[in-house]
N, C-alpha and C positions, 0 to 999 in steps of 0.2 A: 596475535591471535592464532589459535591452533585448531585445526579441524582433523578429526580422527573418525575411524569406523572400527567397530568391534568385529566386523566381518573380514577385514583384511588390513595389513599394515600399509603405511605409505611406501609406495614402490613395490608392493606385493601384488600377488595374483587375485583378481576378483573372482569369488566363488561362482560356479556355474548358476547357482540359485539366483544370482542377480544379473543374469544375462538372458538373451533370447533363446539360448540352448537350455535353459532351466525355466524357472517360474517367472523370470523377468521382474522380480520384486526389487524395489529400491533398497539399497543397503541402509542399515541404521547408521546415523551420523550424530556426532557430538562435537561441540565446540566450547571454547573458553577464551577469555581475553578480549572480548569485545569492549571497546571504550564505553565509559559511563554515558557519554552523550549519544550513543547509538539509538536511533529511532526505529530502524527497520534493518532487515537483512535480505540479501539476494543470493541465490545459488544458481550457478550455471555449470553444467557438465557437458564437456565437449571432447571430441577425439580429433587431435590435430594430425593424426596419421592416416586418416581416411583418404583413399585415392582421389575422390572428387574434390576434396578440400575440407575445411574445418566442419566436422559433422556435429550438430547439436543433438544431444541426448536428453537434456532436462533443463528447464527453465522454471524457477520458482522464486517469486519475489514478494515483497511487502510482508515478509515474515516478521512477527512481532519481536522487538528487541529483548523481550523477557524470555524468549525460547533459548535453550541451550542444546536441544537435540531434536532429531527427527526419527520416528520409529521405522522399522523395517516394513516394507510394503506400504508406503504412504499412498493413500487414495489418489486417484487420477482426476478428480473432479476439478472443474475450472477454478472454483474458489473453495478454499478450505474453511472449516468453522472458525478458525482463528484469524481470518481475514486475508491470509496469504493467497496468492493467485498463481496458477500454472500458466506458463507461457506456451508457445507453440514450439515444437521440436520435431526431431526425426528427419533431418535433412541438412543440406548445405545452403541452398537457395529457396527451396519450397518446403514448407513445414505442414505436415498433415495430422500431427497427434499432439495431445496435451498430457502432461504428467511424465513420469520416468519411463524411459525405454532404454534398457541397458545394452551392453556391448553385443554386436553382431557383425564382427569384421569379416571381410572375405579371406579365403585362404591366403596365407603369406606371413609376413613378419609380425612381430608383437606390436600391439597398439597401446598407446598411453592415454588413459582416460583421466581427464583433469576435472576434479570437483573443486570449484572456485566459489568460496563464500566471501561476501563483502558485507562489512558493517557500514551503514549509511546514516547520514544526519537528517534524513527525511524519509517519508514514504514516497514511493514512486507514483502511485495512483494511476498506473497504466491499467488498461482493461485486461482481463484474462485473455490469453491467446496472443499476447504481445510476443514478438520475436526476441531472440537473444540480442540482436543488433539494436532493437528498440530499447531493451532494458539497459544495455551497456551505454547507449547514448544518454538515457535519462539519468544514469548513475554519474556521468561526468561532473566533476566538481563536488560530489557528495560522498565520495568514499573516504571513510575514516581509517579503515584498516581492512586488510584482506588475508585470507588463509587458503591454502591449496592442499588437496590430498590427491595423490596420483595412484591410480590402480592400473594394473596390466592385464591385458587379455589377448589371447591368440585363438583363432578359429580352432575349436576342439580342445583347447588346453585351459585349465583353471586350477584353482587351489583345491 
């Protein structure tokens, strides 16, 4: 399975538009290669370089298997018209937001932002607002295939 964005290449700089220094819009994403038996998809964006620990920037799950892309600036509502649900994000242990919230690293070294897409053999059926940990736990034993897209960002620097 492959996950790409027209906004930046894998291993490339995330444009300011998709960060808190810009409009904080989710980047457009496209994927291919999900197995035929895929029932739903889950997307988690995290920053493993955050000083307090693994920082969660986006949790989106129960995406229909028929989808192959997400538009730029996806709405942040708890549940989307297609049945997908946003989980809670924007933290390490406590999560106060739903929807996409892009890079906002402190001054210092480059951070690696991991967009992780999983093809699943079921719908998770979790409520909107579920955490990344809850989504990952529910995914156990149901992942058919995964894809990852890495974007870079550093305080004040982007594409």
